[in-house]
Z-matrix of the N, CA and C atoms (Angstrom, degrees):
N
C 1 1.450
C 2 1.574 1 103.56
N 3 1.385 2 113.54 1 130.07
C 4 1.536 3 115.58 2 -172.70
C 5 1.553 4 107.80 3 -78.01
N 6 1.259 5 114.83 4 152.67
C 7 1.404 6 126.11 5 173.71
C 8 1.434 7 115.56 6 -79.56
N 9 1.301 8 121.17 7 161.49
C 10 1.436 9 120.42 8 -178.59
C 11 1.560 10 108.94 9 -77.79
N 12 1.393 11 119.02 10 -18.54
C 13 1.401 12 122.88 11 176.31
C 14 1.587 13 111.69 12 -71.49
N 15 1.293 14 113.24 13 -23.63
C 16 1.497 15 115.01 14 -176.77
C 17 1.426 16 112.45 15 -71.33
N 18 1.352 17 115.87 16 143.73
C 19 1.536 18 120.20 17 -177.52
C 20 1.575 19 105.09 18 -80.23
N 21 1.304 20 108.78 19 150.67
C 22 1.395 21 119.84 20 179.94
C 23 1.582 22 106.70 21 -110.25
N 24 1.399 23 113.75 22 118.46
C 25 1.462 24 114.21 23 -174.80
C 26 1.569 25 113.42 24 -66.11
N 27 1.296 26 121.91 25 -25.15
C 28 1.400 27 121.98 26 178.72
C 29 1.501 28 113.32 27 -68.88
N 30 1.340 29 117.64 28 -19.02
C 31 1.532 30 123.48 29 178.64
C 32 1.442 31 113.05 30 -104.99
N 33 1.337 32 119.73 31 2.25
C 34 1.510 33 122.24 32 173.63
C 35 1.511 34 112.99 33 -57.86
N 36 1.173 35 119.86 34 125.69
C 37 1.656 36 123.61 35 179.94
C 38 1.495 37 109.76 36 91.08
N 39 1.386 38 120.65 37 -6.29
C 40 1.449 39 114.13 38 -175.54
C 41 1.494 40 113.33 39 -81.13
N 42 1.270 41 120.33 40 134.81
C 43 1.456 42 124.89 41 177.03
C 44 1.558 43 105.45 42 -130.29
N 45 1.336 44 108.80 43 127.65
C 46 1.547 45 109.68 44 -179.41
C 47 1.492 46 109.11 45 -60.45
N 48 1.381 47 113.95 46 152.05
C 49 1.441 48 123.19 47 -176.23
C 50 1.522 49 109.41 48 -98.75
N 51 1.296 50 121.52 49 97.18
C 52 1.380 51 126.09 50 -169.41
C 53 1.578 52 116.00 51 -109.85
N 54 1.295 53 119.72 52 6.88
C 55 1.464 54 122.52 53 -175.64
C 56 1.568 55 106.38 54 -71.71
N 57 1.296 56 121.25 55 -53.61
C 58 1.370 57 117.63 56 179.45
C 59 1.569 58 108.68 57 -146.41
N 60 1.370 59 118.70 58 160.95
C 61 1.402 60 116.33 59 -177.36
C 62 1.549 61 118.39 60 -67.85
N 63 1.285 62 119.97 61 171.00
C 64 1.412 63 123.94 62 -173.24
C 65 1.511 64 110.64 63 -70.84
N 66 1.311 65 111.87 64 -37.14
C 67 1.586 66 121.72 65 -179.41
C 68 1.455 67 105.17 66 -125.77
N 69 1.333 68 117.51 67 142.15
C 70 1.373 69 122.27 68 -176.23
C 71 1.632 70 110.97 69 -75.17
N 72 1.235 71 120.48 70 166.84
C 73 1.361 72 125.21 71 -179.77
C 74 1.602 73 110.77 72 -65.44
N 75 1.350 74 114.40 73 -39.19
C 76 1.375 75 122.76 74 -177.78
C 77 1.603 76 109.28 75 -67.06
N 78 1.310 77 113.43 76 -39.64
C 79 1.549 78 120.75 77 178.56
C 80 1.439 79 109.32 78 -64.30
N 81 1.317 80 118.09 79 -43.98
C 82 1.487 81 123.33 80 -174.56
C 83 1.518 82 108.71 81 -70.15
N 84 1.349 83 117.36 82 -37.87
C 85 1.507 84 124.39 83 178.61
C 86 1.570 85 107.50 84 -66.73
N 87 1.322 86 120.30 85 -42.66
C 88 1.313 87 123.99 86 178.15
C 89 1.499 88 117.59 87 -66.06
N 90 1.321 89 119.08 88 -31.52
C 91 1.394 90 128.86 89 -177.38
C 92 1.571 91 103.99 90 -79.14
N 93 1.285 92 120.95 91 -38.74
C 94 1.430 93 122.69 92 175.15
C 95 1.445 94 115.97 93 -61.59
N 96 1.399 95 113.94 94 -40.39
C 97 1.413 96 118.81 95 176.32
C 98 1.571 97 111.39 96 -67.98
N 99 1.306 98 117.44 97 -39.35
C 100 1.389 99 119.87 98 175.14
C 101 1.510 100 113.07 99 -61.89
N 102 1.291 101 115.80 100 -40.70
C 103 1.563 102 120.90 101 176.90
C 104 1.585 103 110.23 102 -62.74
N 105 1.271 104 112.20 103 -41.84
C 106 1.618 105 116.26 104 -176.91
C 107 1.472 106 105.89 105 -70.03
N 108 1.279 107 121.19 106 -40.95
C 109 1.427 108 118.37 107 179.93
C 110 1.593 109 115.66 108 -74.43
N 111 1.368 110 113.54 109 -29.66
C 112 1.433 111 112.74 110 169.58
C 113 1.551 112 115.81 111 -68.10
N 114 1.342 113 116.81 112 -39.29
C 115 1.453 114 118.49 113 172.95
C 116 1.442 115 114.10 114 -58.40
N 117 1.414 116 118.93 115 -42.76
C 118 1.404 117 123.74 116 -178.71
C 119 1.445 118 112.10 117 -70.11
N 120 1.364 119 116.25 118 -31.76
C 121 1.508 120 118.84 119 173.29
C 122 1.498 121 112.40 120 -71.29
N 123 1.285 122 121.20 121 -21.06
C 124 1.413 123 124.24 122 176.71
C 125 1.582 124 112.58 123 -85.33
N 126 1.358 125 113.09 124 -39.57
C 127 1.448 126 117.07 125 -168.90
C 128 1.599 127 109.58 126 -90.80
N 129 1.364 128 117.09 127 -44.16
C 130 1.466 129 125.35 128 -178.59
C 131 1.534 130 113.77 129 -44.73
N 132 1.293 131 119.23 130 -47.75
C 133 1.518 132 124.34 131 -173.63
C 134 1.485 133 108.10 132 -66.64
N 135 1.390 134 116.85 133 -37.96
C 136 1.498 135 120.55 134 -179.59
C 137 1.462 136 111.57 135 -65.85
N 138 1.359 137 115.53 136 -37.08
C 139 1.548 138 122.89 137 -172.84
C 140 1.666 139 101.45 138 -79.43
N 141 1.201 140 120.48 139 -34.73
C 142 1.511 141 121.58 140 178.94
C 143 1.523 142 109.77 141 -69.18
N 144 1.358 143 116.15 142 -50.72
C 145 1.533 144 118.76 143 177.97
C 146 1.611 145 110.18 144 -61.40
N 147 1.236 146 119.51 145 -35.21
C 148 1.476 147 118.09 146 -177.67
C 149 1.576 148 108.93 147 -74.13
N 150 1.368 149 120.10 148 -35.24
C 151 1.481 150 119.70 149 -179.72
C 152 1.529 151 105.18 150 -74.48
N 153 1.412 152 122.95 151 -36.75
C 154 1.326 153 121.50 152 -177.48
C 155 1.567 154 111.97 153 -67.55
N 156 1.409 155 116.94 154 -39.26
C 157 1.436 156 121.38 155 175.16
C 158 1.527 157 111.60 156 -65.30
N 159 1.371 158 120.11 157 -38.92
C 160 1.404 159 122.58 158 177.16
C 161 1.561 160 113.18 159 -65.67
N 162 1.337 161 115.02 160 -40.23
C 163 1.548 162 122.98 161 176.51
C 164 1.587 163 106.51 162 -59.36
N 165 1.246 164 115.98 163 -54.75
C 166 1.502 165 119.88 164 -178.01
C 167 1.425 166 114.92 165 -59.10
N 168 1.254 167 116.44 166 -44.10
C 169 1.547 168 124.03 167 176.06
C 170 1.624 169 109.48 168 -63.11
N 171 1.288 170 113.38 169 -41.06
C 172 1.522 171 113.71 170 -177.46
C 173 1.496 172 106.38 171 -73.30
N 174 1.366 173 129.04 172 -38.03
C 175 1.342 174 128.42 173 178.38
C 176 1.487 175 113.09 174 -63.90
N 177 1.359 176 117.51 175 -40.11
C 178 1.486 177 119.50 176 179.53
C 179 1.571 178 111.63 177 -70.36
N 180 1.311 179 111.07 178 -43.78
C 181 1.612 180 113.96 179 179.77
C 182 1.553 181 105.71 180 -68.06
N 183 1.177 182 121.89 181 -34.65
C 184 1.424 183 122.27 182 -176.65
C 185 1.569 184 113.05 183 -67.33
N 186 1.442 185 109.18 184 -39.12
C 187 1.485 186 113.96 185 174.43
C 188 1.483 187 114.80 186 -64.02
N 189 1.331 188 115.18 187 -34.19
C 190 1.479 189 117.77 188 177.75
C 191 1.449 190 114.10 189 -71.92
N 192 1.305 191 113.41 190 -36.98
C 193 1.589 192 117.44 191 174.81
C 194 1.500 193 109.05 192 -64.73
N 195 1.252 194 116.53 193 -40.98
C 196 1.500 195 120.39 194 -179.81
C 197 1.544 196 110.22 195 -63.61
N 198 1.272 197 119.72 196 -39.02
C 199 1.478 198 121.43 197 178.04
C 200 1.511 199 108.41 198 -65.19
N 201 1.312 200 119.75 199 -42.45
C 202 1.462 201 125.65 200 -167.78
C 203 1.582 202 109.16 201 -81.17
N 204 1.381 203 114.77 202 -47.92
C 205 1.515 204 116.44 203 -173.35
C 206 1.505 205 110.50 204 -101.85
N 207 1.280 206 124.55 205 -4.61
C 208 1.474 207 121.24 206 177.92
C 209 1.541 208 106.46 207 -145.67
N 210 1.249 209 122.06 208 66.55
C 211 1.380 210 126.45 209 -173.73
C 212 1.597 211 114.58 210 -60.77
N 213 1.322 212 112.57 211 -21.29
C 214 1.486 213 116.92 212 -177.21
C 215 1.578 214 108.71 213 -88.80
N 216 1.267 215 119.67 214 -4.22
C 217 1.485 216 123.34 215 -176.79
C 218 1.480 217 109.62 216 -73.18
N 219 1.343 218 116.77 217 141.40
C 220 1.416 219 125.81 218 177.18
C 221 1.577 220 115.87 219 -76.82
N 222 1.301 221 111.03 220 -20.98
C 223 1.470 222 116.93 221 -175.45
C 224 1.537 223 110.53 222 -165.80
N 225 1.377 224 116.55 223 -177.58
C 226 1.399 225 124.80 224 176.69
C 227 1.529 226 108.68 225 -137.86
N 228 1.258 227 115.34 226 161.17
C 229 1.515 228 122.37 227 -179.54
C 230 1.561 229 109.15 228 -150.11
N 231 1.276 230 111.20 229 121.50
C 232 1.490 231 117.63 230 176.02
C 233 1.434 232 105.45 231 -110.99
N 234 1.469 233 119.33 232 129.51
C 235 1.452 234 126.67 233 -175.55
C 236 1.456 235 108.41 234 -135.72
N 237 1.310 236 116.89 235 138.22
C 238 1.506 237 125.19 236 170.41
C 239 1.509 238 104.95 237 -79.63
N 240 1.405 239 118.27 238 119.00
C 241 1.430 240 124.26 239 179.88
C 242 1.516 241 106.59 240 -129.93
N 243 1.251 242 118.21 241 110.93
C 244 1.487 243 125.65 242 178.00
C 245 1.511 244 111.69 243 -74.34
N 246 1.388 245 116.47 244 -44.07
C 247 1.398 246 119.93 245 179.13
C 248 1.474 247 116.34 246 -109.57
N 249 1.415 248 116.08 247 80.05
C 250 1.354 249 126.75 248 -179.85
C 251 1.424 250 113.30 249 -141.40
N 252 1.340 251 118.57 250 -177.84
C 253 1.412 252 118.52 251 176.39
C 254 1.488 253 117.27 252 -58.16
N 255 1.365 254 109.16 253 -40.47
C 256 1.492 255 120.26 254 176.68
C 257 1.500 256 108.70 255 -118.18
N 258 1.286 257 125.49 256 91.72
C 259 1.510 258 124.01 257 -178.25
C 260 1.532 259 111.44 258 -61.41
N 261 1.372 260 115.76 259 140.51
C 262 1.386 261 118.83 260 -176.89
C 263 1.560 262 109.19 261 125.97
N 264 1.400 263 113.79 262 -157.39
C 265 1.465 264 118.21 263 179.77
C 266 1.560 265 103.43 264 -85.00
N 267 1.356 266 114.56 265 133.58
C 268 1.486 267 120.25 266 175.42
C 269 1.516 268 108.79 267 -123.59
N 270 1.425 269 113.17 268 147.79
C 271 1.385 270 117.16 269 -171.82
C 272 1.605 271 100.91 270 -110.82
N 273 1.223 272 113.71 271 134.69
C 274 1.672 273 123.09 272 171.50
C 275 1.467 274 110.09 273 -125.74
N 276 1.287 275 108.08 274 144.41
C 277 1.528 276 121.54 275 172.82
C 278 1.497 277 104.11 276 -94.31
N 279 1.261 278 114.90 277 138.31
C 280 1.564 279 120.06 278 -176.71
C 281 1.526 280 105.07 279 -110.11
N 282 1.365 281 115.20 280 120.32
C 283 1.437 282 119.07 281 179.95
C 284 1.577 283 114.04 282 -84.42
N 285 1.232 284 119.24 283 172.95
C 286 1.408 285 124.89 284 -177.25
C 287 1.539 286 111.98 285 -59.07
N 288 1.391 287 117.85 286 -34.39
C 289 1.446 288 117.55 287 -179.48
C 290 1.560 289 107.23 288 -93.67
N 291 1.178 290 127.37 289 9.75
C 292 1.364 291 132.33 290 169.74
C 293 1.497 292 114.10 291 94.57
N 294 1.306 293 115.23 292 3.26
C 295 1.474 294 116.92 293 175.56
C 296 1.432 295 111.41 294 -73.53
N 297 1.382 296 114.61 295 147.87
C 298 1.482 297 123.96 296 -174.86
C 299 1.483 298 106.45 297 -109.03
N 300 1.307 299 119.06 298 136.08
C 301 1.467 300 124.91 299 171.07
C 302 1.560 301 107.58 300 -121.36
N 303 1.369 302 117.02 301 122.23
C 304 1.453 303 117.93 302 173.91
C 305 1.450 304 117.92 303 -61.95
N 306 1.317 305 118.47 304 115.48
C 307 1.484 306 116.30 305 178.26
C 308 1.579 307 114.80 306 -84.01
N 309 1.286 308 111.13 307 -46.49
C 310 1.440 309 119.61 308 -172.43
C 311 1.445 310 117.79 309 -159.42
N 312 1.266 311 121.73 310 146.82
C 313 1.532 312 125.07 311 169.39
C 314 1.481 313 109.09 312 -82.96
N 315 1.341 314 121.97 313 128.89
C 316 1.352 315 124.23 314 177.14
C 317 1.440 316 113.39 315 -92.68
N 318 1.299 317 122.96 316 -8.57
C 319 1.456 318 127.72 317 -177.94
C 320 1.486 319 116.02 318 87.58
N 321 1.279 320 119.53 319 -177.34
C 322 1.477 321 127.70 320 -175.22
C 323 1.597 322 103.30 321 -69.43
N 324 1.274 323 113.64 322 -47.85
C 325 1.491 324 120.25 323 -177.63
C 326 1.565 325 108.39 324 -110.40
N 327 1.268 326 123.10 325 101.16
C 328 1.437 327 122.78 326 -172.17
C 329 1.538 328 109.45 327 -71.49
N 330 1.214 329 123.26 328 146.90
C 331 1.410 330 132.84 329 169.89
C 332 1.438 331 116.05 330 -120.05
N 333 1.340 332 118.44 331 -166.98
C 334 1.449 333 122.56 332 177.91
C 335 1.527 334 109.84 333 -73.07
N 336 1.283 335 119.78 334 164.74
C 337 1.453 336 122.75 335 -179.17
C 338 1.530 337 109.40 336 -66.49
N 339 1.355 338 113.40 337 145.62
C 340 1.475 339 119.74 338 171.44
C 341 1.404 340 110.56 339 -118.01
N 342 1.413 341 114.05 340 92.38
C 343 1.422 342 120.16 341 -176.70
C 344 1.593 343 111.50 342 -98.88
N 345 1.265 344 115.58 343 148.55
C 346 1.491 345 113.74 344 175.55
C 347 1.546 346 106.48 345 -68.13
N 348 1.345 347 108.13 346 149.21
C 349 1.433 348 115.03 347 176.04
C 350 1.477 349 113.95 348 -74.92
N 351 1.226 350 120.34 349 134.74
C 352 1.402 351 125.09 350 -178.01
C 353 1.598 352 109.66 351 -89.97
N 354 1.295 353 110.89 352 136.34
C 355 1.525 354 116.32 353 -177.59
C 356 1.540 355 111.67 354 -53.05
N 357 1.258 356 119.88 355 134.07
C 358 1.464 357 123.39 356 175.00
C 359 1.482 358 112.27 357 -77.37
N 360 1.331 359 112.23 358 131.00
C 361 1.524 360 120.58 359 -179.18
C 362 1.508 361 109.35 360 -89.71
N 363 1.263 362 114.60 361 125.97
C 364 1.531 363 119.50 362 175.93
C 365 1.432 364 105.74 363 -93.69
N 366 1.350 365 117.78 364 125.06
C 367 1.411 366 121.75 365 173.67
C 368 1.510 367 114.66 366 -103.00
């Protein structure tokens, strides 16, 4: 086994290049910007699609809840509220005078409506 003191023939004549860096500061800054923009281009569309899907699901689910639990309401509104009694998507029934009544919390990831099954009438 060779000692550390032993010379290595493949490194004979090698002298480190210390005059200037391999890549310029401008080039490394430009590459960092390109990498950050590339990552944003990959991640941002996924986030936007996820938020759009969650908003659409919350709106449709809230409309169904408003029809079932507040048949006199003129509309419904689903909003994402981080600082409320129930953080996440909340469903509100909108009355004729504009007042809103919270019907249900839909959670952080809204899903379809969970309604109680109505008894089947036998004729």
